[in-house]
Residue frames relative to the residue before (quaternion, step in Angstrom):
aa qw qx qy qz dx dy dz
M 1.0000 0.0000 0.0000 0.0000 0.00 0.00 0.00
V 0.4158 -0.6917 0.5341 0.2517 3.55 -1.06 0.74
S 0.2538 -0.7853 0.5482 0.1357 3.59 -0.75 1.03
A 0.6620 -0.4756 0.3900 0.4283 3.55 -1.30 0.21
E 0.6327 0.5369 -0.3243 0.4541 3.57 1.06 -0.76
D 0.6142 0.5407 -0.3407 0.4629 3.61 1.07 -0.75
I 0.6671 0.4964 -0.2957 0.4702 3.56 0.90 -0.94
L 0.6321 0.5376 -0.3258 0.4532 3.57 0.97 -0.86
R 0.6563 0.5149 -0.3136 0.4537 3.61 0.89 -0.92
V 0.6581 0.5052 -0.3146 0.4613 3.60 0.92 -0.86
L 0.6701 0.4996 -0.3083 0.4543 3.58 0.87 -0.90
V 0.6610 0.4957 -0.3032 0.4748 3.58 0.93 -0.91
A 0.6350 0.5281 -0.3288 0.4581 3.61 1.00 -0.76
R 0.6966 0.4259 -0.2564 0.5172 3.58 1.20 -0.53
E 0.5277 -0.6854 0.3514 0.3581 3.54 1.37 0.41
W 0.3751 0.6747 -0.5284 0.3535 3.56 1.06 0.76
Q 0.3706 -0.6476 0.5969 0.2949 3.54 -1.27 0.34
A 0.1398 0.8043 -0.5567 0.1535 3.57 -0.51 1.17
E 0.0082 0.7788 -0.6272 0.0012 3.54 -1.23 0.52
I 0.4160 -0.6578 0.5621 0.2797 3.53 -1.27 0.41
V 0.0802 -0.8014 0.5925 0.0189 3.56 -0.79 1.02
E 0.5128 -0.6263 0.4938 0.3177 3.53 -1.25 0.47
Q 0.6109 -0.5768 0.4034 0.3624 3.55 -1.07 0.74
S 0.6443 0.5554 -0.3207 0.4165 3.59 1.00 -0.81
S 0.6781 0.4830 -0.2997 0.4659 3.61 1.18 -0.41
V 0.6982 0.3811 -0.2572 0.5487 3.61 1.29 0.04
P 0.1483 -0.8585 0.4848 0.0775 3.58 0.26 1.24
A 0.6449 0.5589 -0.3278 0.4053 3.62 1.14 -0.43
L 0.4224 0.7047 -0.4824 0.3037 3.64 1.20 0.05
I 0.2498 -0.7462 0.6003 0.1430 3.53 -1.06 0.80
H 0.4005 -0.7267 0.5057 0.2362 3.57 -0.69 1.08
T 0.1375 -0.7855 0.5999 0.0652 3.55 -1.05 0.80
S 0.3838 -0.7039 0.5572 0.2162 3.52 -1.33 0.24
P 0.5002 -0.6337 0.4752 0.3498 3.62 -1.10 0.46
H 0.6512 0.4718 -0.3001 0.5131 3.60 1.30 -0.04
G 0.6396 0.5201 -0.3865 0.4135 3.58 -1.22 0.26
L 0.7176 -0.4475 0.3210 0.4263 3.56 -1.30 -0.08
M 0.3599 -0.6772 0.5901 0.2524 3.56 -1.08 0.75
K 0.0564 0.8001 -0.5959 0.0393 3.57 -0.97 0.76
C 0.6322 -0.5388 0.4139 0.3723 3.51 -1.33 0.34
V 0.4348 -0.6528 0.5511 0.2848 3.54 -1.13 0.70
D 0.1631 0.8112 -0.5446 0.1369 3.57 -0.34 1.18
G 0.6079 -0.6109 0.3389 0.3773 3.56 1.23 0.30
R 0.6118 0.5416 -0.3725 0.4400 3.60 1.19 -0.02
P 0.2498 -0.7778 0.5547 0.1577 3.59 -0.38 1.14
S 0.1508 -0.7685 0.6141 0.0977 3.56 -1.22 0.45
D 0.3253 -0.7408 0.5494 0.2087 3.56 -1.01 0.76
L 0.4821 0.6370 -0.4455 0.4042 3.58 1.28 0.20
S 0.4408 -0.7390 0.4344 0.2661 3.60 -0.47 1.16
G 0.6151 0.5656 -0.3494 0.4239 3.61 1.07 -0.57
M 0.6692 0.4793 -0.2871 0.4900 3.58 1.24 -0.42
D 0.5274 0.6498 -0.3872 0.3869 3.57 1.31 0.13
G 0.4032 0.7391 -0.4505 0.2970 3.57 1.17 0.56
P 0.7836 -0.3152 0.2372 0.4800 3.56 -1.31 -0.22
K 0.2374 -0.7576 0.5927 0.1354 3.58 -1.09 0.72
S 0.0343 -0.8037 0.5940 0.0037 3.57 -1.10 0.64
L 0.6007 -0.5228 0.4468 0.4077 3.53 -1.29 0.26
G 0.6643 -0.5536 0.3340 0.3750 3.57 -1.10 0.70
G 0.6788 0.4921 -0.3020 0.4538 3.60 0.87 -0.90
V 0.6447 0.4989 -0.3090 0.4899 3.56 1.02 -0.81
Y 0.6249 0.5402 -0.3236 0.4614 3.56 1.02 -0.83
A 0.6517 0.5210 -0.3143 0.4528 3.59 0.95 -0.88
I 0.6495 0.5002 -0.3161 0.4775 3.60 0.94 -0.88
A 0.6584 0.5133 -0.3129 0.4529 3.58 0.88 -0.94
T 0.6540 0.5162 -0.3123 0.4564 3.58 0.92 -0.87
N 0.6851 0.4888 -0.2859 0.4581 3.57 0.89 -0.92
R 0.7127 0.4277 -0.2510 0.4962 3.60 1.11 -0.60
G 0.4712 -0.6870 0.4370 0.3391 3.57 1.22 -0.15
V 0.3525 0.7339 -0.4988 0.2972 3.58 1.21 0.48
T 0.0108 -0.8344 0.5496 -0.0404 3.56 -0.72 1.06
D 0.7045 0.4191 -0.2889 0.4946 3.60 1.17 0.27
V 0.6738 -0.5160 0.3542 0.3927 3.55 -1.28 0.44
G 0.6204 0.5531 -0.3439 0.4369 3.61 1.01 -0.77
G 0.6667 0.4922 -0.2970 0.4744 3.57 0.95 -0.86
L 0.6244 0.5340 -0.3227 0.4699 3.55 1.08 -0.76
K 0.6408 0.5184 -0.3213 0.4663 3.59 0.95 -0.84
N 0.6421 0.5243 -0.3282 0.4528 3.60 0.99 -0.78
I 0.6396 0.5077 -0.3283 0.4747 3.60 0.98 -0.76
V 0.6442 0.5159 -0.3269 0.4605 3.60 0.92 -0.84
M 0.6485 0.5265 -0.3209 0.4464 3.61 0.98 -0.79
E 0.5630 0.5911 -0.3906 0.4254 3.61 1.13 -0.54
């Protein structure tokens, strides 16, 4: 599994400014569920419970859609690639 620290190291190695923050310091986070439709993270919240599923980056979402991946395990495998 990819940890927050792994992601931080990659971003810093690419000369990004990045830090790990606690959930409590970011009040605008929207809680999601491992169930429901997977969709791209684009900042548009939805009050439809079916849209409360896993979120992914657009490129990862595109790969998952093209491969017919519909579960969190499949999404994790794509991210590991």
